[in-house]
N, C-alpha and C positions, 0 to 999 in steps of 0.2 A: 854115641848111640848105646841102646838098650843091650847091657851086659846079657840079657836073658835071649834076646834075639839073635845076638851072637852066639851064644853058648846052643841054641837051636841049630845052627848052621856052621860046626865047627871046621869044616872044608875049604870055607869061603873065604879069601884072602883079600878080593878086591873090594874095596869099600869107595864110595862116593858121596859127597855131603853137596845138597841143594839148598841155597838160601831162599828167605822169601820174595828177596828181589829176584830171584831167577824164574820166577814164576809169569808166564804171561796170562792175559786175560783170567784174574782171579776174580771169582763171583763167590756170594755167598746169599742165604736165604736164613734169616734170623726170626724166628716164630716163638713168641711167651706164652705161655699158659695164661689165659686171662683169667683162670680162678687161683692161680699162684705165680704171680709176678716173677719171682726167683727162678722157676722151672723155665729152660730155654732149650730149644731145639734148632740146631743150625746143620744147614748143607753149606759144605765149601767145596768150590770145582777149579779147576784150574791146569795148566798144561805147564810141566816142569821142563825147562830147557837142559839138556844132559849129552854130551858127548860118551856115550858108554863106549869103553872100548870093544874092539873087535872078539870075535870068537876064535874059535881053532877049528880046522879041519876035523871033521868026525865028532867032534866032543862040543856038550854045552860048557861053556864058559859063564859061571854065575858071579854075579855081582852085589853086594848089600848096597841098597840107596837109601839114603836119610832125605827126607824134603821136610822142609820147616813150611809148615802151611801158611799161605800170605791168609789171614784171617780177614784183611779188609775192613774191618766192622770195629776195629781197637780190643777186640774182647780178648783179655788174658786167661789163659786156661790154665789148671794146677792139678795135682792129684793130693796134695798137702790141704786136708780140711780146714788146718788153721790160718790158713794165708791172709785171710781178712778183707775187707771192702774193696773193691775194685777188681776182684779175681772171679773166676767160673769154676766151681769146681766140677770135673770131668767125671761123671755117672757111669756112661758108657758112651761107645762109639763103633761104627762099623764103616768099611771103606770098600772100593773097588778102583782098580787102576790097569792101565794097559799101555802099551807102547803104540803110539800113534804117527810115528814118522821114522821110517827106517831105509837105509839103502843098503843094497845090494851092487857091489861093483862088478860083477860077474855073473854068470847064469847059472853057478853052481848052487847045489841044495843049500838053502838056508831057513833059519826060524828064528823067534824070539818069544817071550812068554814071560809073565809073571808069576813065580812059582810059590811066593808067599807074601803075604803083607799083613800089618798091623797098625793100631793109631796108637799113639804114647805121647806123654809128655817128657820132651827131652830139654835139654842144655841148646843154646843156639849150634845150628850144625856147623861144624868147623871154625869156630869164632873163640880163639885162645885167650881171648882178651873181654871175653864175655863179663858183664856186671853178674857179681854174685847173687844168687836167687831168681834171676831171669830163667823163665820157663817156657816153651813153645808147643804149641800141638804139630804133632811131627806124624809123618807117615813113614814106616820103615817096611821095603821092599826087597825081595830078591829077584833080580831080572836076570835072565837067562839068554844067550846068544849064542847060536849055533851056526859056524862056519867063518873062515877067515876074514872075508871080505864084507861083512855085514856088520852094519854101526846103527845104535838106537840114538837117535837126536832130540826127540822128545816123548814124553810120558804123560798120559791125560789120568786125571785120577778124581774122584768125589768122595768126600768124608762127610758123614753124617754123626753130629756128636751131639748129646743131651748130659744137660748139667745143671748145676743149681748156682744161682749166684750168690756169693757170701756179702 
């Protein structure tokens, strides 16, 4: 996970990694600039399956969630401008995400929210055997849950990335 993202949220202890194979209904739209074939505009969408821990009575419990984006088109993203052919340098990216499947087992007050999110390039989520140099387009979120009996099961996302093929 991004050290800067974690430093921005120092009081959050819970962390969840979601790999690309835990994404259902991944989709992408890959558009190349007709005047400069190296420039690409790509939109990725999907639903991340996650059993986020329940909240606490009267408090928001926050969890940092790292989602490895299922690119579907085989595009490999990097922040390193010297990676060479076969990689796309990430110029900029924006994202949106929201919980889309929640359960509250009783009728007490409950809530869920995405408090922060960023697009980044990271190593494979939760993989200690990751080959050196592998990088993945990643969505980092802070997800909050309110109430003891509320659980989030799915998070919907859309990531829009602009980059240059090397």
